C-alpha positions in Angstrom: -13.0 -18.2 20.3 -9.5 -16.8 20.1 -9.1 -13.6 18.1 -6.0 -11.7 17.4 -5.4 -8.3 15.7 -3.2 -10.1 13.2 -6.2 -12.1 11.9 -8.3 -8.9 11.6 -5.8 -7.3 9.2 -6.8 -9.6 6.4 -10.6 -9.3 6.7 -11.2 -6.2 4.6 -8.5 -7.1 2.1 -10.1 -10.6 1.6 -13.5 -9.0 1.0 -12.2 -6.7 -1.7 -10.2 -9.4 -3.4 -13.4 -11.4 -3.8 -15.2 -8.6 -5.5 -16.5 -9.4 -9.0 -14.3 -8.1 -11.8 -15.7 -6.1 -14.7 -16.2 -8.2 -17.9 -13.5 -8.0 -20.5 -13.8 -5.0 -22.8 -14.5 -5.9 -26.5 -12.8 -2.7 -27.7 -9.2 -3.3 -28.9 -6.4 -1.9 -26.8 -4.9 1.4 -28.1 -1.1 1.6 -27.5 0.1 4.6 -25.5 3.4 6.2 -24.2 5.5 4.0 -21.9 3.8 0.8 -23.0 6.1 -2.2 -23.4 5.7 -4.1 -26.7 6.9 -7.5 -27.8 7.5 -7.4 -31.6 8.0 -10.8 -33.3 9.0 -10.9 -37.0 8.4 -14.4 -38.5 11.6 -16.0 -39.8 13.6 -12.9 -38.9 14.7 -13.2 -35.3 17.3 -10.5 -35.8 14.4 -8.0 -36.1 12.3 -9.4 -33.2 12.6 -7.3 -30.0 11.0 -6.1 -26.9 10.8 -2.3 -26.7 9.2 0.5 -24.8 7.1 3.3 -26.4 8.7 6.7 -25.6 6.9 9.7 -24.2 6.3 11.1 -27.7 4.6 7.8 -28.7 7.4 6.4 -30.9 9.4 3.2 -30.8 12.7 2.5 -32.5 12.9 -0.6 -34.8 16.2 -1.1 -36.5 16.7 -0.9 -39.4 13.5 1.2 -40.0 14.1 3.8 -37.2 11.4 5.8 -35.5 7.9 4.4 -35.8 4.8 5.9 -34.3 3.1 3.4 -32.1 0.9 5.5 -29.9 -2.7 5.7 -31.0 -2.6 2.4 -32.9 -3.9 -1.0 -31.8 -1.4 -3.8 -31.7 -2.9 -5.3 -34.8 -2.7 -1.9 -36.7 0.9 -1.5 -35.7 1.7 -5.0 -36.8 0.2 -4.4 -40.3 2.1 -1.1 -40.6 5.4 -2.8 -39.7 4.7 -5.5 -42.3 4.3 -2.9 -45.0 7.4 -1.0 -44.0 9.6 -4.1 -43.7 8.3 -5.6 -47.0 9.7 -2.5 -48.7 13.0 -2.8 -46.9 13.5 -6.6 -47.2 11.8 -6.9 -50.6 9.8 -9.8 -49.4 6.6 -10.3 -47.4 6.9 -10.8 -43.7 4.6 -11.6 -40.8 4.7 -9.4 -37.7 3.0 -10.0 -34.3 2.8 -7.2 -31.8 1.9 -8.0 -28.2 1.5 -5.5 -25.3 3.4 -6.9 -22.3 3.4 -3.7 -20.1 0.2 -1.5 -20.0 2.2 1.4 -18.6 0.1 4.1 -20.3 -2.9 3.1 -18.2 -1.8 3.3 -14.6 -3.5 4.1 -11.3 -1.5 5.1 -8.2 -3.1 3.7 -5.0 -1.8 5.1 -1.7 -2.8 5.4 2.0 -4.5 2.8 4.1 -4.4 -0.2 1.7 -2.6 -3.5 1.9 -0.2 -3.0 -1.1 0.1 0.7 -2.0 1.8 1.4 -5.4 1.3 1.9 -9.1 -0.8 -0.6 -11.0 -1.1 -1.0 -14.8 -4.3 -2.2 -16.5 -5.3 -3.2 -20.0 -8.6 -1.4 -19.2 -8.9 1.0 -16.3 -11.3 -0.9 -13.9 -13.8 0.4 -11.4 -12.7 1.8 -8.0 -13.5 -1.4 -6.1 -11.4 -3.5 -8.4 -8.5 -1.1 -8.1 -8.6 -1.3 -4.3 -8.8 -5.1 -4.5 -5.7 -5.1 -6.7 -3.9 -3.0 -4.1 -4.6 -5.6 -1.4 -7.8 -4.1 -0.1 -8.3 -1.5 2.6 -6.4 -1.8 5.9 -8.3 -2.3 9.2 -8.0 1.5 9.9 -9.1 2.6 6.5 -11.7 5.4 6.4 -13.8 4.3 3.4 -16.2 7.2 3.9 -13.5 9.7 2.8 -11.7 8.0 -0.2 -10.2 10.6 -2.5 -9.6 10.4 -6.2 -7.2 12.9 -7.7 -7.1 13.6 -11.4 -4.5 15.8 -13.2 -5.2 17.2 -16.7 -3.2 19.9 -18.4 -1.3 20.7 -15.2 -4.5 21.1 -13.1 -5.4 18.6 -10.4 -8.9 18.1 -9.3 -10.1 16.0 -6.3 -13.3 14.3 -5.5 -14.2 12.6 -2.2 -16.0 9.3 -2.4 -18.2 7.7 0.4 -17.3 4.2 -0.5 -18.7 2.9 2.8 -22.2 4.2 1.9 -22.0 2.9 -1.6 -21.2 -0.6 -0.3 -24.0 -0.5 2.3 -26.6 0.6 -0.2 -25.3 -1.4 -3.1 -25.6 1.7 -5.3 -22.2 2.0 -7.1 -23.5 4.4 -9.7 -22.1 7.4 -7.7 -18.5 6.1 -7.9 -16.3 8.1 -10.2 -15.0 6.6 -13.4 -11.2 6.3 -13.0 -8.8 7.5 -15.7 -5.2 6.8 -16.5 -2.9 8.6 -14.2 -5.4 9.0 -11.4 -4.4 8.8 -7.7 -6.6 6.9 -5.3 -5.9 7.9 -1.7 -7.5 5.9 1.1 -7.2 7.9 4.4 -6.9 6.2 7.8 -9.1 6.8 10.8 -5.9 7.1 12.7 -5.3 10.5 11.1 -7.9 12.1 13.3 -6.6 10.7 16.6 -3.8 8.4 15.5 -0.5 8.5 13.8 1.6 11.5 14.5 4.9 12.9 13.2 8.0 12.9 15.4 8.2 15.9 17.8 4.4 16.3 18.2 3.1 16.7 21.7 0.7 14.2 23.2 2.1 11.1 21.6 3.2 7.7 22.6 5.6 5.4 20.6 5.0 1.9 19.3 8.0 -0.3 18.4 8.6 -3.9 17.4 6.5 -6.4 15.5 3.6 -4.1 14.4 2.5 -3.1 10.9 3.2 0.6 11.3 5.6 1.4 14.1 6.1 5.0 15.1 4.5 8.0 17.0 0.8 7.8 17.8 -1.5 10.5 19.1 -3.0 9.3 22.4 -4.4 12.5 23.9 -5.2 11.9 27.6 -4.7 8.2 27.1 -5.6 5.4 24.6 -6.3 1.8 25.6 -3.8 -0.7 24.5 -6.1 -2.6 22.2 -7.2 0.6 20.5 -3.6 1.7 20.1 -2.7 -1.6 18.4 -5.6 -1.1 16.0 -4.3 2.4 15.1 -0.9 1.0 14.1 -2.4 -1.7 11.9 -2.1 -4.6 14.4 0.8 -7.0 14.8 2.7 -8.9 12.2 3.3 -12.6 11.9 5.8 -13.8 14.5 4.7 -11.2 17.2 4.6 -12.4 20.8 1.1 -11.3 21.9 1.6 -12.5 25.4 4.5 -10.2 26.2 3.4 -6.7 25.2 5.5 -4.2 27.2 4.5 -0.7 28.1 7.3 1.5 29.5 6.0 4.4 31.5 7.2 7.2 33.7 6.2 7.0 37.4 3.8 9.8 38.4 5.9 10.5 41.5 9.0 11.1 39.3 10.9 8.1 40.8 11.8 6.8 37.3 10.4 4.5 34.6 8.5 1.3 35.2 7.2 -1.4 32.9 3.8 -3.2 32.5 3.6 -6.5 30.7 0.3 -7.2 29.0 -1.2 -10.3 27.3 -2.9 -8.9 24.2 -4.5 -12.2 23.3 -6.0 -12.5 26.7 -7.3 -9.0 26.6 -9.0 -9.6 23.3 -10.6 -12.8 24.4 -12.0 -11.2 27.6 -13.2 -8.0 25.9 -10.9 -5.9 28.1 -9.4 -2.9 26.3 -6.3 -3.1 28.4 -4.3 -0.4 30.3 -4.2 3.1 29.0 -1.1 4.3 27.1 -0.3 7.9 27.8 1.7 10.6 26.1 5.5 10.0 26.4 5.1 6.2 27.0 6.5 3.5 24.8 4.9 0.2 23.7 7.1 -2.6 22.5 5.7 -5.8 20.8 8.6 -8.3 20.8 9.1 -11.1 18.2 8.8 -14.7 19.4 12.0 -16.6 20.2 14.4 -14.1 18.9 16.4 -13.2 22.1 17.5 -9.6 22.8 15.9 -7.0 20.5 18.8 -4.8 19.3 17.7 -1.3 18.6 19.9 1.4 16.8 19.5 3.6 19.9 21.2 6.8 18.6 19.2 6.9 15.4 16.0 6.1 17.3 16.5 8.9 19.9 17.2 11.4 17.2 14.2 10.5 15.1 11.6 9.7 17.7 12.8 11.7 20.7 12.2 8.8 23.1 13.5 9.0 26.7 16.7 7.0 27.1 15.5 5.6 30.4 12.3 4.3 28.8 14.1 2.7 25.9 16.7 1.1 28.1 13.9 -0.3 30.2 12.4 -2.1 27.2 15.7 -3.4 26.0 16.6 -4.7 29.5 13.2 -6.4 29.9 13.6 -8.1 26.5 17.1 -9.3 27.5 15.9 -10.8 30.8 12.9 -12.6 29.2 15.2 -14.1 26.6 17.7 -15.6 29.1 
């Protein structure tokens, strides 16, 4: 059976997206700051509008002016607007208020997830559902060290969650209840022996059609298949049969290049050649000819040897002829 790292990238995400969602909450939604409201006034289109509640909890509705919306349900706000507009227009009106942006109930998800970002909810869900909304954990996610950060009155507290254990035991009672404004951080196992910052010692470099190109800690050497897992695998369109490793000769005679077939390695169970500090791995795209790199910017940011980089570019050019 053929297996590629690209296929593995979707396994965990798919699992989380299939998690059961919490049942709908019977409690009415309470409007908060930054929420977006659609206000419709029957037979008065000139008064209908879409507006955002400001940080102080008010909205501006001409010709009334400032109206407190925060702390009210949509139905309560609609009845209040009806009373105020009836006095102004000297006739009864019908108002409908609909929340179109639940911005007062946001969770920020970052780290090793498929789609990091800020997510808004009508009701703050459980941790599993939040991660599912963010695309699920990436293949390198460390679910035993998920962190939830909560800030209140200027003070931030942090709790570490062993989500891996909770899933194994089926006991989700230990998972923290998330609150609006919380940050969920999913660390990567690559942090312990993986991704590095430019300029670090003991790193190799991964370029091309991979999920997270950049500098990677390899220590005394890291097998090619393990290295590809650290960078999140390849992306669609990658040529798995032409992985190139540009390395310096031990005798100092100059750089040389190894071409590896990642798909064949995975099928055979072979971890592949070791990638050592200072070496460069390039995953080319399929059928795209020469791979043009902004060399000056790359040297400046990554500190890669000009000889190594030239070797990869030349190899790509020759294979594309």
